[in-house]
N, C-alpha and C positions, 0 to 999 in steps of 0.2 A: 542545572549550572553548575561549573566548574569550583565555586566558592566551598572550601571543606572546610570554614571553621567564621570565628567570628571577624567581623571587616576589619576590625580595630587589632587585630593577631597578628602574629608575624607573618610576614611579609600580605599582609592586609587581609589575611584568612585565607589567601591561596596554597597554605602547607608549607612545609620548615625548608624545603630547599629553593633558594633563588632559581635555579636556574628552572624547575621545574612550576614555580608562580607565573613568570612571565608569560609563558607560553598559553598555561593555562588562563590568565589573565587577559590575554589576546582573543581565542577563541571565544570567550565570554562577548568580550567588546565587539568579534565580527560577528558571531551567531554563523549560522550554517553556511557553509559557502566558503567563497574566496579562502582557499584552501592555500594558494600558492602565496594570497600575500600571509597570512598570516606564518606561512612555514619558512618564507622571508626574512621576518619581521624575528621570528623563534631563533633561526640560524643565527641572525646577528646580538642577538639578546645574549644568547647564551656564548658569542666572543666575549661578552664586555663581563659576563659572568666569571669566565676565567682569569680575565684582567682582574676583578674584584677580588679573586681567591689567592694571586699570587703575589707572592714577594713585594714587587713594586705596588700594587693596587690597595686598595684600604682592607682587602682580607673580611670584607662584609659577606654574612649570609642572610641578611635580613634586609628589604629592602625599604624598612621603615629610617633604614638609619642613613641613607642614599640623601646627599640634597646636592642643592646646583654645584659646589664644588667639588663633590665627588666628580660630577658630569665634567666640568672644566678641566680636572685633573683626568679624567680618562681623554678628553679631547686634546691635552697633551702629548700623552702616551701616544695616540694616531698620529698626531703631527711626525711626530720621530720616527714611526714605520714608515710613513711616507716618504718623510728626508733620509731613510734608507734604500729606499725602495720596496720595501717589503710588501707597502701596500700602494695600491693606485689613490688620486685622490676623488674619485667619485666613490669609492669602494668607504672611505675612512669616513665621509660625509652620510653616507646610505647608512653607516652603522649606527651614529650618533643621531641621525636621524627615527632610525628606529629603536632606542633608547628612550626618545620622547616617546614615541607612542607608546613601549609599552610601560613607563614610566606612567602614562595617564594613564593607561587602562587599569595598573595595579592600585592607584592610587585614587581614581576616580575624579581626577582635579588636574589642570595642568599649573601648579607650583613649582612642581621641579620640572624645570626644563631647561634648555640653551634654545633663545629666541631665534637665532643663526646658525645651525653647525657649518657654512663657509666662513660665515666671518669669526666664527670661535676657532675655528682650526685656522684661519690665518691663509687661506687658499682659495683661490678660484679654481673653479674644474676648466682648463683648457686644453686641446690639443695640441697648441703650437706653443714653441720655447720663444719666450721675447730679448734673453739675454744668450751673451754664447755662455756656455758652461766654465767654472774653475777648472781647471788641472788641467789643462793644456798641454801648458809648456812642463815637461818633463823634469828639468831641472826644480821647479816648482815641488813636483812630486815629492822628486829625491828628496829635496829638504825638509819635508814633511815625513817623512819614512825614517829620516837619520832622527828626528825629533823623536819619535814615538820609537824608536829603539830605546835612545838614552833614558826616556820616561821608562823602560822596562816595557814596555806594548812592543814587541815583536811580533805575536800574532796580530794586534790592529795593525802593523807597519806590511803583513805579506798579504793581508787584504787587502790596503792600499793600491800594493802594486798590483793583484790580481784583478782586480776592480779596471787599471787604468790598462793593463797590457791586454786582457780579454774582454772586458765589457762586460762580467761578471757582475749579477746582482749579489748584495749583501750575503743573504741568506744562502748563496751560491759559491762564494767563496769561502765560507766559513765551513760548509761540509764537499766540498770537493773531494774526490778520494786523490789523492796527491800521487800516489804509486802509479795509476795506473793511467793517469792525466800524462807521467813521465815516462812509464812504458809507450804511449802513443806518441808522445813528442818522438820518441826512439825512432819507432817502427815507421811509422806511419808521415812525420812532419807537419803533422797536425792533432789535433783535439779534440774530442766528445763532451761539452757541457753538459752533465746527466744529474747531477747530486744536487738537492735543495731547488731545483727548478720548479716556477710557480704554475699553479693549476694541472697538475698530473701531466705536464710535459716533458717524458724521460722516455727511456728505451728506444727499442727499436722504430716504434711509431712516430718518433720524435726527434730525429738526430740532431745535432748541435754540431757542426764539426765546423774549427777555425784554423787557419793554417798558421801554423809557430812559427816566429820569428826569434830573436834575438832578445828582447823583451820578455816576450812569454819564459822563454826557458829562463830566463834569469831570474822572473817572479816566483816558477814553480821550485826552482832551487831553493829561493830563499823559506817560499814555506812551508816547502818539505822540513828543513831545517827549524824554522818555528814550530812545527806539527809539537804537541807532547810526546812523551817516550810511548810507543805501543799503540796511538792512534795514526789512521790512515788521513784523518783531517786536521784543522784546527783546533778540535773539540778533546779536552782528555779522556779520558774512559771512562771518568767515575761524573763528567761534568754535563748537564743539561744544557739544551739552545737559549733557556732564559738565563740559566746562570752566569755562562758566557757574555750576554750583549748585556746584562746586569754589571758583572765586574771588568767587561775590557772592552765594551762598545762604547757603554755612558761615557766613562773618564776619556777614551780616545775621541768622541768628538768636540769634547771640548779644546782638547790638543789643533783639532784641523780647524774649529773655527776660530784660534787665535794665530791660526798660517794663512788667514782668507782661503778656505775650504769650507763649503756649506756645509759637506755631509758625502758620504763614499760615492752616494748615486750619482755626484757631478764627474767623479770619473767616469764612471757607464758613460755619461752623453759626453766626458772627451773624447774616450773612445770613438763612439759613432761621429763624432764630427770629423776625426782624424781617417774613419774607414773611407768617409765619403768623400773626404781629398783624396785619398788614395784610388781609388778606384775608378775617380771622375778627371783627377788632374785639375778643378777647380776648387774654391773656398765651399765649404758649408756653408749654405742660406743664413743661418744665424750670423755668420761673417761675413758677409756680403761678397756673396758668389752666385752669379748669375748663369750657372749651369740648365736651369730649367729653362730660360728664355732660349738659351743655343742648343739643347738639346734633350729635349723632354723625354724620350726614350732612356736617354743614358740615366738621369734623373731618375727615373722610374725604376732602373735594372738596380742603382744601386740603394735605393731607396728599398728593394725586395731583398735585394742579398743584405745588409744591416738589420731588416724585422728578423731574419733567418740567425742570423750572427746572434743577435740581442734576447732570442727566443721567443721573439711576441708572435700571433698567429695573424696580427692585420699591419698594410704596408703603412694606412696612416700615422699609427701609434709612433712613426721612426720623428715627425714633425714636433715630437715633445725632446726629442735630443738633438736634433740638427737646423730645427725651423722650419717654415711651413714651404708653399711653392710660391714663387712670387716673381 
């Protein structure tokens, strides 16, 4: 048995470290075997522990202090990550479900849990967008950029421009190697999005070249000007990614909401819809386009190209940005 102390002791007797206690309790719960299940729950539990220890979290290291409100706060954090394009909805729901399972293993009861991760997150898993994305109107985006600049948020304004012009995720825009992208734009007329990419999709094995237009050039120029002294991206030399999220992204999100933009991820979807229309000369499906009925091969080509440009490995994911085939 992995229990190392009294059941009513710190972390319910599973040791002094929260990151250690959860996996040990899971091993007790599942016994021999189920290695993959235990590992999956343990990895998601450790993500929860990292949040617990962060400045934005409760800074707990004892599972006895965790209550249902703690889990609801974590759900709010996960919801923000989904809205920012940092996590898929399914990933957020799985993380919350694993915290439920691990807390039950630690406590030996079901008293501290969220009944329905999907309802608590306020999101249903879906692969098809049902509403046109906000931020398609470039004048609307420009007004938001101006407001962010007026509120001394030039780096957030740079992210908005990069997301709309290139389809970058939030993390990709923050960590983009701006001097390299500018060199590529001048030398090749296209840029290769490689920094901050999801799932290890970077390097020669996962090129992601996007042809440059004036919007991209302007976004890169603005971002380079907004970049802190001595940095090649939007992070200051002594600034962590988490600090940037808390100090810059959170207040910027309030400004976006006040100007009818749900989040930076909407700009990525707006980019996808625009690219679909450029490739097919038809409206995106979510806007009433009928390319699929007219030319299924062209619709497939467009979706494959957009999947590549957005850094996804599957074409079907594009439906979450531009709508389904109908």
